[in-house]
DOLUMFI-567817 format. One record per residue (C-alpha): residue in one letter; x, y, z. Coordinates in pm, whole numbers, plus 50000, padded with zeros to 5 digits. Layout:
REM residues N
aXYZ/...
END
This chain:
REM residues 411
m063767124084784/m062227152584857/t064547180584773/r064517218584881/r067527244684840/m067697263285203/e067377298485063/p067537323385326/l063867330485485/p062497360585695/g064007355086057/s066207320785934/e069487338686021/a067777333286373/t067207295586349/v069567268586357/l068807253185996/g069397292085873/l073247281985938/l072957264185617/a071187290085375/g072007298485036/r075217279285049/d075817248384807/g078697226384663/d081357230884955/a081717204285209/a079767209685495/l079927175485669/i083147148785625/e082547114485762/a085997110485908/d086407072585884/r085257069685535/s086337099385401/a082977106685222/a081557139085220/l078147160885213/s077927195285028/y075547220485183/g073297210984927/e073187178284969/l073047178485336/a069947209585343/d068197180285088/e068567150185368/v068037170785635/w064377181685457/t063617147685390/l064337133385712/a062247162585869/g059897152985645/k059507115385754/l060047125986141/a056697145586067/a055027118485881/a055837094786193/g053907121886390/l056887148686524/a055257181286508/r056097214886611/g056577222686971/d057157182787053/r060187166787260/v062217140187047/a065087120787232/l068077106887015/v069477083287115/l072087076186838/p076087072886803/d077997102286733/g078587106086332/p077087124586057/q073827105686117/f073177119686412/v073807153486277/r071387151886011/f068767139786231/l069337165686518/l069217194486236/a065967174286074/a064197175686429/v064677208886495/s063727222586140/l060427215186227/g060167231886557/a060297201686780/a062497201187014/a065977178087051/a066797165087347/p070697143887276/l070957109187520/n074467093087597/p073977063187457/a076207046687706/y073517056287962/t072497027088200/q068567016188205/e068627033688533/e069647070388381/f067957063688083/a064797063388281/f065507090388487/y066227113588140/l062787096787947/d060667099688278/d061807139288288/l061557146387938/q058547131687844/p059827128587450/k056897124587197/l059167098687014/i062697081087068/l065307082686819/l067417046686813/p069457028286585/a067896996486486/g068016964386706/e070386986286966/l070286999387288/a068566972787477/a069136996387811/a067227024587654/r064657003587516/r063706988687847/a063867020388018/a061277035687715/g058517009387885/s055457025087662/r056927054687480/r056947053387140/l059967042686964/l061407052086614/d064107031686446/v065727053486230/d067577027385987/s064507003585971/e062457000385659/e059687012185818/f061127044185917/l062477051485553/s059337042085348/l057507066285515/r055947094085257/p057407130585393/i055317153085446/a056797188985364/p056907203985757/e057297241385848/p059967254185868/a060807262286265/a060967299086412/p063737314286612/d062117309686917/d060767274986899/v063217253287152/a065637235486926/l067537220187190/v066847206287569/l069937194387760/h070517186988147/t072707205788391/s075327178288498/g073677177688869/t076877181789040/t074737200689343/s071467194289309/r069017173589094/p069997178288687/k067817209188558/q066617206888220/v068037239287984/p065657245087704/l067927264987412/a065987283687160/q066737281086785/r067747318786826/n070117312487119/l072057280686928/a072337300686615/a073747334286824/s076267311987001/a077547293986698/r077997328286503/g079517346286796/v081727313486843/a082857316086422/a082877355686454/f085597353486784/y088177325686592/a087487342586271/l086537313686095/t085687314585714/r084487288585443/s088347277085415/d088417263885773/v087547232685847/s086857220386187/f087187182786361/c084457171486618/a086387153486906/m083517155987179/p080477137387203/l077647151787000/f074727150287287/h077067178687489/v076897214687404/h080457220487337/g080517195687044/l077227204786884/v077767244286903/a081377248586863/s082817215386658/i079087216286429/l077537249386410/a079937271986424/p082097263186126/l078547258185922/a077837292986019/t080557303485792/g080497279485514/g083387256385638/s083337218285690/a083167194785967/v085037163586028/v083027140786254/p083897106786289/a081577078486380/r083517071186706/f086727094286831/v089697075986902/p092817093486998/g094837071686804/r093697080986482/f093087121986526/i096587127586362/r095407108286049/h091997121885991/a093567155786085/r095927153085820/e093807135785538/h091297162885553/g092987197585600/v091837200585968/t092567238486054/w091197236686413/f089807214886679/s087807218787020/a087787188987323/g088257187087673/p091417183087841/t091307149587897/l090897145887550/h093867169087475/g095947146087682/m094887113587536/i095867126587158/l099417140287311/d099547103887448/k099057089387089/h100857114986915/q104277106386692/g105917132786487/a105297164586373/p102927189286409/i099737192986190/e100447208885927/t097307227585831/l096167236786213/r096017273086264/f094937267486587/a093367246386905/r091107247587135/s090007231087491/c086677238287683/s084417223287940/s086647220088258/a090137236688372/l093387233788134/a096707227388398/p099587247788281/e101537219988219/l099197202387967/l098437238187771/d102097240087722/r102187203787583/c099717208587365/e101217242387218/a104537221687199/t103137192087011/y100377210586786/g102557238286700/v099897259186715/p098287282287002/m096187268487233/l093417287487344/e091407279987701/a088147290187683/y084677291187917/g081247279187864/m078277262588001/t075177246487888/e072797281488000/a074587299887792/s074307277087459/h078377272387488/q081217299487494/i081077326287736/a084617341587705/s087807321687526/n091507335487512/p091817352687164/l094077342686847/p097307357686793/p098457388386783/a096187396087108/a097577382287452/r097087345687565/k096997345487957/h097337315788126/g095067307888420/s092897331688229/v089757320588039/g090247347287796/l087687377987710/p084037380587684/s082797361387345/h080707378887082/g077867391287212/i078387382487593/e078987407687889/i080327397988202/r079897414088533/i081177400688854/v079097404089151/d078097392389525/s075237377489672/d073047407289624/g073817411489269/r076197443989370/d079517448689082/v082737436789338/e086387425689246/v085987393689325/g082807375089344/e080127357189128/v080437354488751/a077467369188596/i076407367088181/r074297384987970/g074067376687599/p071907362287304/g072617327287361/l071887327287704/t068697302087797/a065037317987902/g065367298788181/y065077260588330/v061677243188289/s059027239088544/n062187253288811/p060747289388971/v063117279689274/a066267279689045/n065227305288781/a064437331389094/e067917322789170/a069807324288879/f068287354188705/f068517386088851/d068667423588718/a067307424388379/g068137392588224/w071457383588395/f072937349688510/r074497342288772/t076477315088677/g077727296289005/d081467300688931/r083367328089128/g086337350488960/r087417384088845/l088387402988575/d091677418688549/e092907450888399/d092337438388066/g089247423188115/y089987389288114/l088307366988309/v090107344488613/l087967316288742/e088437305389092/g086047273789152/r082857268989203/l080907292389467/k079337263689641/e083017246089651/l084367278089928/i085447259590249/i084567285890559/r087507287090801/g086877307391107/g083847324890929/e086357332790576/n085427321190262/i088167304790080/s087937288889734/p089977262389671/f091727278389373/e093787294889645/v094897264489826/
END
């Protein structure tokens, strides 16, 4: 195995792999179902070896690589390996249909598509003449690694698509420095330390799972418990076995966990987090009663490398109906259609995690970016007297009645 201790390099604090630099001994990744753990040193060695093999397979700085891999530590290792050599990783949902794979692969034009050997027939059919690489095949495992040059802060590390609910999905490139800043911002906001253990309940092709549940704990030397597949009925057992101190999930997953939960709260938990969609007050109350810890509702989006705002930890106030205070390094304004500050209007943000712009989409960029780096989120909201952000729905969902704009939130 080609080994290398990840010592800090000039500028590495602004790279994804720089999050691992200078640490060894402590558990970085824990495979929930097997209780197998990788230390920081072991993870760095494995990532560097895989990066060398990907380089030997022809992947180079600036190339795009599609990851069609199931959740789990293997996914994390390959994503870190790809971004460590300056390639742009594009994770895709393994459950996509052939037509969905065809759309995303045509749009991304990746140099390589990484898959598990013998699986995902829909992705293979959709790939056409594009090069496939079976990551657990003898062909790949026998490659002699080539020492790659480390990635730079401005290299694109991740390419994700917007949801496309109101238009064609847009490509969002996130640079190394964007992801590193966001991970450190999340860690600082929740005061994460090397003693904290997160549990990754969200899928890893989603920025929520990648940044909050994986990169943020790695930024402080903590541990991330990564199941091969999230099963709500196993969460409580895994959390107790591995001493999980916090976890983040969407409201739907929290509801599924509560439906399966039996017995006392998890003793090691210090908080739980909800993001990706609005958290109903009734579900928030159920979560706090069942988990026995504060439930912190947060607000994030792909273009911001995830977290924009969150309700803070005690003793600061957690306000029901609000998504909280700006995350570390994030600025928030409320503006009208001309970019002027107003009391109620569109939420605009600026910060180090913000994408530099959509790929090959000047119209979308002109609509979204204004006034020296501010970004229109498309969400309607307001800031209360304490600076907490209250969201009132998407602007394009406004109901126009008698010439008046009415938010669905008000209805």
